[in-house]
N, C-alpha and C positions, 0 to 999 in steps of 0.2 A: 303347687299346693301352699296354702297359707299356714304357717307353722302353728299359730295359736288357735286355729279353728278346731283342731283335733286334740290339742294338748292344753291342759289347764295352765293359764298364765301364772307364773310366780316369779319372785325376784331372783331366786337361785338359778332357775333355768335361763333367765335373761342374762344374769352375770356370767354363766357358763358360755353362752353364745357370744356375748360381748368379748370375753377373753379370747375365744377362738378367732373372732373376726378382727379385733383391734388390739389384742394383748401385747403385740410387739411394736405398736406405734406410740409415738410420743404423746398423742392425744388421749391415750387410754385412761389416765387418772381423771381427766375431765369427764370422759364418757361414763366412767364408773360413778363419779359424784352425781352427775345429772341423772343417771339411772336411779340412784337412791332418792334424789329429789322427786322424781316422778312417782315412785312408790310411796312417798310420804304425802302426796297430794290429798290423800284421804283426810288428813288432819286439817288441811287448809280449804278444801272444797273449791279449788280453782278449776274453772272450766275454760278460761281464756288466758293463754300464756303467750305474751309477746316474746320475740327473740331477745329483747333487752332484759327480760327477767332471767333468762338462762345466762346471759352475759354477766349480769350483776351477781347472780348467785355463784357462778364459777369464779369471778374476780374476787368476791368476798373470801373465798376459800384459798385461791391460788395466786392472787395478785395478777400481775400482767403476764404470767407464764404462758397463757394461751391467747391467741389472736381471736378477734371476732369471727374471722373466716373459719378457724378451726372449731370454734364453738358452734357455728352454723352447720358445719359438716357433721358434727356429732348429732345435732338435732335431726338432720336429714337421715342419719343412720337409724334413729328411732322412729322414723316414718316409713322405713322399709319393711319388707315382708319377713325378714328373719326375726326381728324384734320390733313388732308393730305396737308401739306405745303411743305414738302421736299421729295426728292428722294435720297436714298443712292447710290453712284456710286463709282467705283474703277478704278484706272488707274495704268499702269506700265510706268515708266519713265526710258528710257535707258541712257547709258553713253553720248549720244549725245543730251540729253534733248528732245527726241522725245517721245510724249505721246501716249499711246495705251489704249483705254478704255477696261476694262475687265468686264465680268459678275461677280456677287457676287460669284457664284459657282467657277469660275476660280481663283478669288483672295483668297477665303477661302481655297480651295484645295492647292494652292501654299504655302500659309502660314502654313497650317497644315503639309504638306509634307516636307517643307523646301527647295523646289526646284521649279524652274519655267523655262520655255523655251521661249526665245525671240520670239514674234509673227511673225517676219519677217525672222530673220537669223537662228532661231532654237537653238541659243547658250544657253547653260545651265547656269542659274543664281542660284548660291548656297545660296544666302542670299536674298530671295525675300522680306523679311521684310524691306530691305534698299531701295527697288525700287518700291514697290506696296503701293499705298496710297489711303485712303478713302477720299471722299469729298461729298459734298451735292450740289444738284441743286434744284432750286425752282420747285415744282410740277407743272403739267399742270394747275391745279386749281389756284395756286398762280400766275403763269405766266399770266393767263387769267385776274385775278384781277389787277395785276400790270400794264398790258398793256391796260386795259379797260378804 
């Protein structure tokens, strides 16, 4: 069962779950800070959040206390079922800065194989890691809260 399908999403409920799940881990302060950042998105109207934004925001607050890997782990926590605030998305950006959203399967396969084919032209891209990017979008639950 998905936690927020039956319970109204609010910051305090998320903080409570976060504390239960990560409260004894060193990464907890970063997770708590990112949670606050997500609930403040209403003020900024952001719908596209690259991992680098979470890294920069966390570094602005805590300096180098947390590694990129730890910050990534926190973002993945917020993509989970317990505290579903983010959705992980992927996009391919071509040489003309045209964006094409990809499924996770398409992105992972291209990165593992080292080759990708342009969605429109069919052109072979031999360095997909240079043109496929991961980003986050607020989940439906978070969007509902922010727009409520």
